[in-house]
C-alpha angles and dihedrals in degrees: 000000000000143000120259114203087177101037104194093039089054091045094048092050091057094042093050089055096046110022110123127359123304089253091052094048093049095044117115089238094045094131093060095038093053092042090055091047090055089062092060106031139055124215124217129183124195103214136171099250142305133222112256139161120251127218091273093054095255124135113250140172094204102094112121095214149325137225145179112257100239109355144091104269129081141151139209112213112178098142097109111107089232088076097051144322093211114063094182098067126108088235091060092046088052089051091051093049095046093046090049090053092044094053092040087055090057091056087055091054100261118142133201090268095038102252094009139046099246109133128222096007107181090208095055107079109188146092094270090067113089086223089066105025096093119031113239104264116243088235089065094058119111130188088285114115087201090065090050088052091053091050091049091050092066117110133178097239146097122253112290101183142034110239123202115282113256117222106199090203093055111027117170107213094193090058094047121185097313100233134122117318093232097046128099125199141185115253098197141032112316104262131144132276092034104168093117092049099056122098136168114265095215128063132001121333140181 
């Protein structure tokens, strides 16, 4: 794995060298063959990390991946130590799988809020939502059973249902979020500790 200060330039250099089979790349009609292949395949690279800009405008290496929206190219970049120091754990393999699905979803046209760019929507239960992209690490658990419930609610899947729209100016507590009765979800930006920000998805809530 390697660092990419210029992410798409680094990606394109690797893709140019390896896209298609050796026979396809050396074929006299390689340009058309590879162009046709781009219409049917997506290309993913697992890299160390790439330089990105965070929400405050600061450069950071901590982004888990990047993708065209929509498109056929995406990358998984979990090499920064902030993600993990042990690459052999089940948690890290879960993070790789979920980030792969998350970035693949972008190439299919999915956004962080499904069909919009709203982040951390409690009524959008799927891997595209930052709330659900990475499973809460076991090391982040406290004595709170609510936190355990939130961790146990994680699943490696895209959204399978449309939940009722939440209007922050007119929330109906008795209706709740409208999700599964046994699921718990964050109701604010994903920060730690999060025990006071976790609520059940099904049934009434305060």
